[in-house]
Jmol script that loads the backbone (N, CA, C; Angstrom):
load data "model"
ATOM      1  N   MET A   1       5.191 -17.601 -29.625  1.00  0.00           N
ATOM      2  CA  MET A   1       3.794 -18.199 -29.799  1.00  0.00           C
ATOM      3  C   MET A   1       3.377 -18.837 -28.391  1.00  0.00           C
ATOM      4  N   LEU A   2       2.433 -18.700 -28.018  1.00  0.00           N
ATOM      5  CA  LEU A   2       1.790 -19.060 -26.623  1.00  0.00           C
ATOM      6  C   LEU A   2       1.645 -20.628 -26.577  1.00  0.00           C
ATOM      7  N   LEU A   3       1.752 -21.223 -25.425  1.00  0.00           N
ATOM      8  CA  LEU A   3       1.333 -22.735 -25.447  1.00  0.00           C
ATOM      9  C   LEU A   3      -0.132 -22.724 -24.725  1.00  0.00           C
ATOM     10  N   SER A   4      -0.766 -23.797 -25.222  1.00  0.00           N
ATOM     11  CA  SER A   4      -2.028 -24.126 -24.794  1.00  0.00           C
ATOM     12  C   SER A   4      -1.831 -24.417 -23.231  1.00  0.00           C
ATOM     13  N   ALA A   5      -3.112 -24.039 -22.724  1.00  0.00           N
ATOM     14  CA  ALA A   5      -3.129 -24.328 -21.036  1.00  0.00           C
ATOM     15  C   ALA A   5      -3.329 -25.605 -20.835  1.00  0.00           C
ATOM     16  N   ARG A   6      -3.970 -26.513 -21.865  1.00  0.00           N
ATOM     17  CA  ARG A   6      -4.306 -27.999 -21.920  1.00  0.00           C
ATOM     18  C   ARG A   6      -3.202 -28.785 -21.901  1.00  0.00           C
ATOM     19  N   SER A   7      -3.337 -29.994 -21.252  1.00  0.00           N
ATOM     20  CA  SER A   7      -2.331 -30.985 -21.629  1.00  0.00           C
ATOM     21  C   SER A   7      -3.272 -32.349 -21.608  1.00  0.00           C
ATOM     22  N   ARG A   8      -2.819 -33.057 -22.246  1.00  0.00           N
ATOM     23  CA  ARG A   8      -3.605 -34.476 -22.283  1.00  0.00           C
ATOM     24  C   ARG A   8      -2.757 -35.363 -21.335  1.00  0.00           C
ATOM     25  N   CYS A   9      -3.584 -36.168 -20.600  1.00  0.00           N
ATOM     26  CA  CYS A   9      -2.994 -37.352 -19.705  1.00  0.00           C
ATOM     27  C   CYS A   9      -3.408 -38.380 -20.502  1.00  0.00           C
ATOM     28  N   THR A  10      -2.642 -39.526 -20.259  1.00  0.00           N
ATOM     29  CA  THR A  10      -2.840 -40.804 -20.683  1.00  0.00           C
ATOM     30  C   THR A  10      -2.178 -41.661 -19.818  1.00  0.00           C
ATOM     31  N   ARG A  11      -2.948 -43.134 -19.827  1.00  0.00           N
ATOM     32  CA  ARG A  11      -2.422 -44.118 -18.823  1.00  0.00           C
ATOM     33  C   ARG A  11      -1.793 -45.195 -19.476  1.00  0.00           C
ATOM     34  N   ASP A  12      -0.299 -45.538 -19.149  1.00  0.00           N
ATOM     35  CA  ASP A  12       0.178 -46.441 -19.593  1.00  0.00           C
ATOM     36  C   ASP A  12       0.031 -47.664 -18.970  1.00  0.00           C
ATOM     37  N   THR A  13       0.485 -48.753 -19.425  1.00  0.00           N
ATOM     38  CA  THR A  13       0.148 -50.193 -18.829  1.00  0.00           C
ATOM     39  C   THR A  13       0.700 -50.298 -17.517  1.00  0.00           C
ATOM     40  N   SER A  14       1.273 -49.451 -16.918  1.00  0.00           N
ATOM     41  CA  SER A  14       1.844 -49.506 -15.318  1.00  0.00           C
ATOM     42  C   SER A  14       0.760 -48.731 -14.789  1.00  0.00           C
ATOM     43  N   THR A  15      -0.402 -48.320 -15.065  1.00  0.00           N
ATOM     44  CA  THR A  15      -1.065 -47.718 -14.506  1.00  0.00           C
ATOM     45  C   THR A  15      -0.851 -46.137 -13.891  1.00  0.00           C
ATOM     46  N   SER A  16       0.224 -45.943 -14.189  1.00  0.00           N
ATOM     47  CA  SER A  16       0.815 -44.610 -13.720  1.00  0.00           C
ATOM     48  C   SER A  16       0.374 -43.601 -14.966  1.00  0.00           C
ATOM     49  N   TRP A  17       0.255 -42.203 -14.421  1.00  0.00           N
ATOM     50  CA  TRP A  17      -0.079 -41.096 -15.309  1.00  0.00           C
ATOM     51  C   TRP A  17       1.132 -40.419 -15.955  1.00  0.00           C
ATOM     52  N   ARG A  18       0.763 -40.043 -17.197  1.00  0.00           N
ATOM     53  CA  ARG A  18       1.920 -39.219 -17.754  1.00  0.00           C
ATOM     54  C   ARG A  18       1.205 -38.107 -18.604  1.00  0.00           C
ATOM     55  N   THR A  19       2.028 -37.085 -18.858  1.00  0.00           N
ATOM     56  CA  THR A  19       1.376 -36.088 -19.480  1.00  0.00           C
ATOM     57  C   THR A  19       2.101 -35.871 -20.777  1.00  0.00           C
ATOM     58  N   SER A  20       1.177 -35.939 -21.943  1.00  0.00           N
ATOM     59  CA  SER A  20       2.100 -35.640 -23.225  1.00  0.00           C
ATOM     60  C   SER A  20       2.207 -34.281 -23.358  1.00  0.00           C
ATOM     61  N   THR A  21       3.032 -33.704 -24.664  1.00  0.00           N
ATOM     62  CA  THR A  21       3.551 -32.666 -25.154  1.00  0.00           C
ATOM     63  C   THR A  21       2.389 -31.644 -25.026  1.00  0.00           C
ATOM     64  N   ILE A  22       2.447 -30.428 -24.718  1.00  0.00           N
ATOM     65  CA  ILE A  22       1.645 -29.290 -24.804  1.00  0.00           C
ATOM     66  C   ILE A  22       1.740 -28.807 -26.254  1.00  0.00           C
ATOM     67  N   ALA A  23       0.657 -28.710 -26.986  1.00  0.00           N
ATOM     68  CA  ALA A  23       0.841 -28.034 -28.413  1.00  0.00           C
ATOM     69  C   ALA A  23       0.663 -26.803 -28.226  1.00  0.00           C
ATOM     70  N   PRO A  24       1.521 -26.186 -29.179  1.00  0.00           N
ATOM     71  CA  PRO A  24       1.183 -24.710 -29.507  1.00  0.00           C
ATOM     72  C   PRO A  24      -0.035 -24.144 -29.960  1.00  0.00           C
ATOM     73  N   VAL A  25      -0.575 -22.952 -29.607  1.00  0.00           N
ATOM     74  CA  VAL A  25      -1.654 -22.478 -29.845  1.00  0.00           C
ATOM     75  C   VAL A  25      -1.771 -20.938 -30.453  1.00  0.00           C
ATOM     76  N   ASN A  26      -2.240 -20.877 -31.331  1.00  0.00           N
ATOM     77  CA  ASN A  26      -2.425 -19.440 -31.887  1.00  0.00           C
ATOM     78  C   ASN A  26      -3.305 -18.281 -31.117  1.00  0.00           C
ATOM     79  N   PRO A  27      -3.057 -17.290 -30.513  1.00  0.00           N
ATOM     80  CA  PRO A  27      -3.836 -16.732 -29.452  1.00  0.00           C
ATOM     81  C   PRO A  27      -5.071 -16.437 -30.173  1.00  0.00           C
ATOM     82  N   ALA A  28      -4.984 -15.664 -31.340  1.00  0.00           N
ATOM     83  CA  ALA A  28      -6.169 -15.386 -32.264  1.00  0.00           C
ATOM     84  C   ALA A  28      -7.329 -16.382 -32.308  1.00  0.00           C
ATOM     85  N   HIS A  29      -6.743 -17.762 -32.381  1.00  0.00           N
ATOM     86  CA  HIS A  29      -7.703 -18.820 -32.636  1.00  0.00           C
ATOM     87  C   HIS A  29      -8.372 -19.089 -31.456  1.00  0.00           C
ATOM     88  N   LEU A  30      -7.629 -18.961 -30.083  1.00  0.00           N
ATOM     89  CA  LEU A  30      -8.106 -19.172 -28.829  1.00  0.00           C
ATOM     90  C   LEU A  30      -9.380 -17.948 -28.643  1.00  0.00           C
ATOM     91  N   ASP A  31      -9.015 -16.772 -29.082  1.00  0.00           N
ATOM     92  CA  ASP A  31      -9.817 -15.709 -28.994  1.00  0.00           C
ATOM     93  C   ASP A  31     -11.304 -16.041 -29.835  1.00  0.00           C
ATOM     94  N   GLU A  32     -11.015 -16.409 -30.963  1.00  0.00           N
ATOM     95  CA  GLU A  32     -12.359 -16.918 -31.722  1.00  0.00           C
ATOM     96  C   GLU A  32     -13.134 -17.867 -30.970  1.00  0.00           C
ATOM     97  N   VAL A  33     -12.677 -18.893 -30.369  1.00  0.00           N
ATOM     98  CA  VAL A  33     -13.143 -19.921 -29.498  1.00  0.00           C
ATOM     99  C   VAL A  33     -13.844 -19.047 -28.594  1.00  0.00           C
ATOM    100  N   GLU A  34     -13.297 -18.206 -27.827  1.00  0.00           N
ATOM    101  CA  GLU A  34     -13.836 -17.598 -26.516  1.00  0.00           C
ATOM    102  C   GLU A  34     -15.154 -16.742 -27.173  1.00  0.00           C
ATOM    103  N   LYS A  35     -14.889 -15.941 -28.229  1.00  0.00           N
ATOM    104  CA  LYS A  35     -15.820 -15.320 -28.869  1.00  0.00           C
ATOM    105  C   LYS A  35     -17.200 -16.152 -28.945  1.00  0.00           C
ATOM    106  N   THR A  36     -16.935 -17.086 -29.788  1.00  0.00           N
ATOM    107  CA  THR A  36     -17.891 -18.186 -30.187  1.00  0.00           C
ATOM    108  C   THR A  36     -18.827 -18.727 -28.656  1.00  0.00           C
ATOM    109  N   LEU A  37     -17.818 -19.120 -27.681  1.00  0.00           N
ATOM    110  CA  LEU A  37     -18.532 -19.544 -26.458  1.00  0.00           C
ATOM    111  C   LEU A  37     -19.492 -18.452 -25.828  1.00  0.00           C
ATOM    112  N   LEU A  38     -18.815 -17.079 -25.935  1.00  0.00           N
ATOM    113  CA  LEU A  38     -20.025 -16.025 -25.236  1.00  0.00           C
ATOM    114  C   LEU A  38     -21.077 -16.072 -26.275  1.00  0.00           C
ATOM    115  N   LEU A  39     -20.879 -16.173 -27.370  1.00  0.00           N
ATOM    116  CA  LEU A  39     -22.211 -15.802 -28.372  1.00  0.00           C
ATOM    117  C   LEU A  39     -23.118 -17.096 -27.997  1.00  0.00           C
ATOM    118  N   ILE A  40     -22.656 -18.402 -27.906  1.00  0.00           N
ATOM    119  CA  ILE A  40     -23.767 -19.692 -27.237  1.00  0.00           C
ATOM    120  C   ILE A  40     -24.168 -19.079 -25.957  1.00  0.00           C
ATOM    121  N   SER A  41     -23.441 -18.702 -25.107  1.00  0.00           N
ATOM    122  CA  SER A  41     -23.926 -18.278 -23.667  1.00  0.00           C
ATOM    123  C   SER A  41     -25.102 -17.107 -23.865  1.00  0.00           C
ATOM    124  N   HIS A  42     -24.950 -16.015 -24.599  1.00  0.00           N
ATOM    125  CA  HIS A  42     -25.819 -15.154 -24.883  1.00  0.00           C
ATOM    126  C   HIS A  42     -27.076 -15.882 -25.484  1.00  0.00           C
ATOM    127  N   ALA A  43     -27.043 -16.690 -26.614  1.00  0.00           N
ATOM    128  CA  ALA A  43     -28.371 -17.271 -26.983  1.00  0.00           C
ATOM    129  C   ALA A  43     -28.818 -18.227 -26.072  1.00  0.00           C
ATOM    130  N   ARG A  44     -28.162 -18.852 -25.132  1.00  0.00           N
ATOM    131  CA  ARG A  44     -28.739 -19.567 -24.208  1.00  0.00           C
ATOM    132  C   ARG A  44     -29.625 -18.635 -23.273  1.00  0.00           C
ATOM    133  N   GLU A  45     -29.170 -17.619 -22.796  1.00  0.00           N
ATOM    134  CA  GLU A  45     -29.907 -16.535 -21.772  1.00  0.00           C
ATOM    135  C   GLU A  45     -30.851 -16.102 -22.743  1.00  0.00           C
ATOM    136  N   ARG A  46     -30.786 -15.691 -23.978  1.00  0.00           N
ATOM    137  CA  ARG A  46     -32.016 -15.397 -24.561  1.00  0.00           C
ATOM    138  C   ARG A  46     -33.246 -15.962 -24.708  1.00  0.00           C
ATOM    139  N   ALA A  47     -32.572 -17.673 -25.068  1.00  0.00           N
ATOM    140  CA  ALA A  47     -33.713 -18.718 -25.160  1.00  0.00           C
ATOM    141  C   ALA A  47     -34.441 -19.036 -23.842  1.00  0.00           C
ATOM    142  N   GLU A  48     -33.531 -19.103 -22.830  1.00  0.00           N
ATOM    143  CA  GLU A  48     -34.385 -19.058 -21.642  1.00  0.00           C
ATOM    144  C   GLU A  48     -35.325 -18.130 -21.099  1.00  0.00           C
ATOM    145  N   ARG A  49     -34.787 -16.851 -21.266  1.00  0.00           N
ATOM    146  CA  ARG A  49     -35.680 -15.800 -20.919  1.00  0.00           C
ATOM    147  C   ARG A  49     -36.918 -15.598 -21.869  1.00  0.00           C
ATOM    148  N   SER A  50     -36.948 -15.827 -23.256  1.00  0.00           N
ATOM    149  CA  SER A  50     -37.963 -16.096 -23.851  1.00  0.00           C
ATOM    150  C   SER A  50     -38.848 -17.224 -23.614  1.00  0.00           C
ATOM    151  N   ALA A  51     -38.548 -18.185 -23.267  1.00  0.00           N
ATOM    152  CA  ALA A  51     -39.074 -19.380 -22.938  1.00  0.00           C
ATOM    153  C   ALA A  51     -39.949 -19.151 -21.677  1.00  0.00           C
ATOM    154  N   ARG A  52     -39.346 -18.457 -20.670  1.00  0.00           N
ATOM    155  CA  ARG A  52     -40.290 -18.000 -19.520  1.00  0.00           C
ATOM    156  C   ARG A  52     -41.039 -17.004 -19.765  1.00  0.00           C
ATOM    157  N   ALA A  53     -41.019 -16.091 -20.553  1.00  0.00           N
ATOM    158  CA  ALA A  53     -42.032 -14.906 -20.812  1.00  0.00           C
ATOM    159  C   ALA A  53     -43.222 -15.574 -21.673  1.00  0.00           C
ATOM    160  N   ILE A  54     -42.939 -16.647 -22.495  1.00  0.00           N
ATOM    161  CA  ILE A  54     -43.801 -17.242 -23.240  1.00  0.00           C
ATOM    162  C   ILE A  54     -44.694 -18.051 -22.364  1.00  0.00           C
ATOM    163  N   ARG A  55     -44.078 -18.825 -21.581  1.00  0.00           N
ATOM    164  CA  ARG A  55     -44.769 -19.607 -20.546  1.00  0.00           C
ATOM    165  C   ARG A  55     -45.690 -18.893 -19.661  1.00  0.00           C
ATOM    166  N   ARG A  56     -45.260 -17.894 -19.119  1.00  0.00           N
ATOM    167  CA  ARG A  56     -46.228 -16.875 -18.415  1.00  0.00           C
ATOM    168  C   ARG A  56     -47.500 -16.690 -18.903  1.00  0.00           C
ATOM    169  N   GLU A  57     -47.358 -16.554 -20.468  1.00  0.00           N
ATOM    170  CA  GLU A  57     -48.526 -15.887 -21.054  1.00  0.00           C
ATOM    171  C   GLU A  57     -49.217 -17.383 -21.241  1.00  0.00           C
ATOM    172  N   ASP A  58     -48.830 -18.405 -21.688  1.00  0.00           N
ATOM    173  CA  ASP A  58     -49.373 -19.540 -22.541  1.00  0.00           C
ATOM    174  C   ASP A  58     -48.432 -20.772 -22.053  1.00  0.00           C
ATOM    175  N   ALA A  59     -48.868 -21.425 -20.860  1.00  0.00           N
ATOM    176  CA  ALA A  59     -48.126 -22.569 -20.047  1.00  0.00           C
ATOM    177  C   ALA A  59     -47.990 -23.759 -21.347  1.00  0.00           C
ATOM    178  N   GLY A  60     -48.864 -23.930 -22.222  1.00  0.00           N
ATOM    179  CA  GLY A  60     -48.761 -25.200 -23.004  1.00  0.00           C
ATOM    180  C   GLY A  60     -48.152 -24.704 -24.349  1.00  0.00           C
ATOM    181  N   SER A  61     -47.581 -23.467 -24.545  1.00  0.00           N
ATOM    182  CA  SER A  61     -47.045 -23.132 -25.797  1.00  0.00           C
ATOM    183  C   SER A  61     -45.917 -23.969 -26.364  1.00  0.00           C
ATOM    184  N   PRO A  62     -46.093 -24.558 -27.561  1.00  0.00           N
ATOM    185  CA  PRO A  62     -44.961 -25.308 -28.248  1.00  0.00           C
ATOM    186  C   PRO A  62     -43.669 -24.380 -28.688  1.00  0.00           C
ATOM    187  N   LEU A  63     -43.977 -22.939 -28.572  1.00  0.00           N
ATOM    188  CA  LEU A  63     -42.852 -22.027 -28.848  1.00  0.00           C
ATOM    189  C   LEU A  63     -42.015 -22.166 -27.579  1.00  0.00           C
ATOM    190  N   ALA A  64     -42.420 -22.311 -26.553  1.00  0.00           N
ATOM    191  CA  ALA A  64     -41.676 -22.107 -25.135  1.00  0.00           C
ATOM    192  C   ALA A  64     -40.790 -23.582 -25.031  1.00  0.00           C
ATOM    193  N   ALA A  65     -41.740 -24.692 -25.532  1.00  0.00           N
ATOM    194  CA  ALA A  65     -41.076 -25.802 -25.423  1.00  0.00           C
ATOM    195  C   ALA A  65     -39.871 -25.927 -26.479  1.00  0.00           C
ATOM    196  N   GLY A  66     -39.848 -25.589 -27.708  1.00  0.00           N
ATOM    197  CA  GLY A  66     -38.700 -25.391 -28.582  1.00  0.00           C
ATOM    198  C   GLY A  66     -37.880 -24.608 -28.152  1.00  0.00           C
ATOM    199  N   LEU A  67     -38.311 -23.266 -27.433  1.00  0.00           N
ATOM    200  CA  LEU A  67     -37.163 -22.500 -26.930  1.00  0.00           C
ATOM    201  C   LEU A  67     -36.318 -23.271 -25.608  1.00  0.00           C
ATOM    202  N   GLU A  68     -36.958 -24.134 -24.949  1.00  0.00           N
ATOM    203  CA  GLU A  68     -36.503 -24.942 -23.809  1.00  0.00           C
ATOM    204  C   GLU A  68     -35.437 -25.872 -24.242  1.00  0.00           C
ATOM    205  N   GLU A  69     -35.823 -26.631 -25.321  1.00  0.00           N
ATOM    206  CA  GLU A  69     -35.257 -27.535 -26.363  1.00  0.00           C
ATOM    207  C   GLU A  69     -33.698 -26.890 -26.838  1.00  0.00           C
ATOM    208  N   ALA A  70     -34.113 -25.957 -27.272  1.00  0.00           N
ATOM    209  CA  ALA A  70     -32.836 -25.174 -27.708  1.00  0.00           C
ATOM    210  C   ALA A  70     -31.808 -24.691 -26.779  1.00  0.00           C
ATOM    211  N   ASP A  71     -32.268 -24.153 -25.698  1.00  0.00           N
ATOM    212  CA  ASP A  71     -31.480 -24.013 -24.388  1.00  0.00           C
ATOM    213  C   ASP A  71     -30.802 -25.374 -24.097  1.00  0.00           C
ATOM    214  N   ARG A  72     -31.320 -26.386 -24.024  1.00  0.00           N
ATOM    215  CA  ARG A  72     -30.742 -27.567 -23.547  1.00  0.00           C
ATOM    216  C   ARG A  72     -29.540 -28.049 -24.735  1.00  0.00           C
ATOM    217  N   ARG A  73     -29.972 -27.887 -26.100  1.00  0.00           N
ATOM    218  CA  ARG A  73     -28.920 -28.213 -26.847  1.00  0.00           C
ATOM    219  C   ARG A  73     -27.694 -27.205 -26.897  1.00  0.00           C
ATOM    220  N   LEU A  74     -27.911 -25.933 -26.762  1.00  0.00           N
ATOM    221  CA  LEU A  74     -26.917 -24.940 -26.761  1.00  0.00           C
ATOM    222  C   LEU A  74     -26.155 -25.131 -25.548  1.00  0.00           C
ATOM    223  N   LEU A  75     -26.777 -25.732 -24.408  1.00  0.00           N
ATOM    224  CA  LEU A  75     -25.862 -26.066 -23.187  1.00  0.00           C
ATOM    225  C   LEU A  75     -24.857 -27.000 -23.800  1.00  0.00           C
ATOM    226  N   ALA A  76     -25.424 -28.064 -24.469  1.00  0.00           N
ATOM    227  CA  ALA A  76     -24.533 -29.399 -24.881  1.00  0.00           C
ATOM    228  C   ALA A  76     -23.577 -28.636 -25.820  1.00  0.00           C
ATOM    229  N   VAL A  77     -23.778 -28.043 -26.738  1.00  0.00           N
ATOM    230  CA  VAL A  77     -22.855 -27.335 -27.831  1.00  0.00           C
ATOM    231  C   VAL A  77     -21.853 -26.623 -26.969  1.00  0.00           C
ATOM    232  N   HIS A  78     -22.317 -25.848 -25.970  1.00  0.00           N
ATOM    233  CA  HIS A  78     -21.290 -25.057 -25.333  1.00  0.00           C
ATOM    234  C   HIS A  78     -20.069 -25.995 -24.256  1.00  0.00           C
ATOM    235  N   GLY A  79     -20.691 -26.910 -23.721  1.00  0.00           N
ATOM    236  CA  GLY A  79     -20.014 -27.955 -23.080  1.00  0.00           C
ATOM    237  C   GLY A  79     -18.760 -28.913 -24.139  1.00  0.00           C
ATOM    238  N   GLU A  80     -19.497 -29.075 -25.086  1.00  0.00           N
ATOM    239  CA  GLU A  80     -18.650 -29.780 -26.099  1.00  0.00           C
ATOM    240  C   GLU A  80     -17.645 -28.945 -26.462  1.00  0.00           C
ATOM    241  N   LEU A  81     -17.628 -27.617 -26.748  1.00  0.00           N
ATOM    242  CA  LEU A  81     -16.779 -26.743 -27.556  1.00  0.00           C
ATOM    243  C   LEU A  81     -15.655 -26.588 -26.286  1.00  0.00           C
ATOM    244  N   MET A  82     -16.031 -26.461 -25.136  1.00  0.00           N
ATOM    245  CA  MET A  82     -15.164 -26.260 -23.973  1.00  0.00           C
ATOM    246  C   MET A  82     -14.219 -27.322 -23.897  1.00  0.00           C
ATOM    247  N   ARG A  83     -14.830 -28.490 -23.672  1.00  0.00           N
ATOM    248  CA  ARG A  83     -14.140 -29.723 -23.547  1.00  0.00           C
ATOM    249  C   ARG A  83     -13.139 -29.882 -24.768  1.00  0.00           C
ATOM    250  N   SER A  84     -13.709 -29.791 -25.940  1.00  0.00           N
ATOM    251  CA  SER A  84     -12.615 -30.179 -27.172  1.00  0.00           C
ATOM    252  C   SER A  84     -11.475 -29.020 -27.517  1.00  0.00           C
ATOM    253  N   SER A  85     -11.831 -27.641 -26.904  1.00  0.00           N
ATOM    254  CA  SER A  85     -11.154 -26.476 -27.271  1.00  0.00           C
ATOM    255  C   SER A  85      -9.953 -26.685 -25.957  1.00  0.00           C
ATOM    256  N   PHE A  86     -10.372 -26.893 -24.942  1.00  0.00           N
ATOM    257  CA  PHE A  86      -9.409 -26.413 -23.780  1.00  0.00           C
ATOM    258  C   PHE A  86      -9.047 -27.730 -22.889  1.00  0.00           C
ATOM    259  N   PHE A  87      -9.682 -29.040 -23.422  1.00  0.00           N
ATOM    260  CA  PHE A  87      -9.275 -30.102 -22.487  1.00  0.00           C
ATOM    261  C   PHE A  87      -8.724 -31.353 -23.403  1.00  0.00           C
ATOM    262  N   GLY A  88      -8.710 -30.992 -24.728  1.00  0.00           N
ATOM    263  CA  GLY A  88      -8.444 -32.105 -25.647  1.00  0.00           C
ATOM    264  C   GLY A  88      -9.701 -32.385 -26.395  1.00  0.00           C
ATOM    265  N   ASP A  89      -9.872 -33.541 -27.414  1.00  0.00           N
ATOM    266  CA  ASP A  89     -11.093 -33.851 -28.180  1.00  0.00           C
ATOM    267  C   ASP A  89     -12.073 -34.713 -27.255  1.00  0.00           C
ATOM    268  N   ALA A  90     -13.045 -34.737 -27.808  1.00  0.00           N
ATOM    269  CA  ALA A  90     -14.143 -35.462 -26.922  1.00  0.00           C
ATOM    270  C   ALA A  90     -13.780 -37.078 -26.961  1.00  0.00           C
ATOM    271  N   GLN A  91     -13.394 -37.527 -27.787  1.00  0.00           N
ATOM    272  CA  GLN A  91     -12.957 -39.066 -27.565  1.00  0.00           C
ATOM    273  C   GLN A  91     -11.966 -39.246 -26.767  1.00  0.00           C
ATOM    274  N   ASP A  92     -11.127 -38.337 -26.722  1.00  0.00           N
ATOM    275  CA  ASP A  92      -9.799 -38.516 -25.677  1.00  0.00           C
ATOM    276  C   ASP A  92     -10.552 -38.474 -24.145  1.00  0.00           C
ATOM    277  N   GLN A  93     -11.292 -37.644 -23.887  1.00  0.00           N
ATOM    278  CA  GLN A  93     -12.156 -37.276 -22.700  1.00  0.00           C
ATOM    279  C   GLN A  93     -12.962 -38.794 -22.382  1.00  0.00           C
ATOM    280  N   LEU A  94     -13.397 -39.382 -23.370  1.00  0.00           N
ATOM    281  CA  LEU A  94     -14.347 -40.526 -23.129  1.00  0.00           C
ATOM    282  C   LEU A  94     -13.550 -41.583 -22.814  1.00  0.00           C
ATOM    283  N   ARG A  95     -12.332 -41.695 -23.365  1.00  0.00           N
ATOM    284  CA  ARG A  95     -11.395 -42.851 -22.897  1.00  0.00           C
ATOM    285  C   ARG A  95     -10.535 -42.719 -21.564  1.00  0.00           C
ATOM    286  N   LEU A  96     -10.359 -41.234 -21.193  1.00  0.00           N
ATOM    287  CA  LEU A  96      -9.870 -41.018 -19.954  1.00  0.00           C
ATOM    288  C   LEU A  96     -10.897 -41.220 -18.842  1.00  0.00           C
ATOM    289  N   ALA A  97     -12.290 -41.158 -19.104  1.00  0.00           N
ATOM    290  CA  ALA A  97     -13.208 -41.198 -18.124  1.00  0.00           C
ATOM    291  C   ALA A  97     -13.541 -42.633 -17.857  1.00  0.00           C
ATOM    292  N   GLY A  98     -13.349 -43.505 -19.021  1.00  0.00           N
ATOM    293  CA  GLY A  98     -13.571 -44.948 -18.909  1.00  0.00           C
ATOM    294  C   GLY A  98     -12.395 -45.748 -18.334  1.00  0.00           C
TER     295      GLY A  98
END
end "model"
wireframe off; spacefill off
backbone 0.3
color backbone group
């Protein structure tokens, strides 16, 4: 079984950093995450391309605005999946950043 490339860092009371144990990860599960990330990326590209094409023909189109919003949301979903899959869960990231 392969080990995850991620490790979680936590701060103890002495303000020094320590690394927790690396959890084992099933490679097939990582493949599924990577496939999902790829599909999200393709969906973003499609939404962006479609929004540009619609804007060229109708600058005020609500369809273009909807596609641009979808692109922004997909970007957020992609980032969240990356962080939670490869760098620990979102709550851990927020605690480490704060």
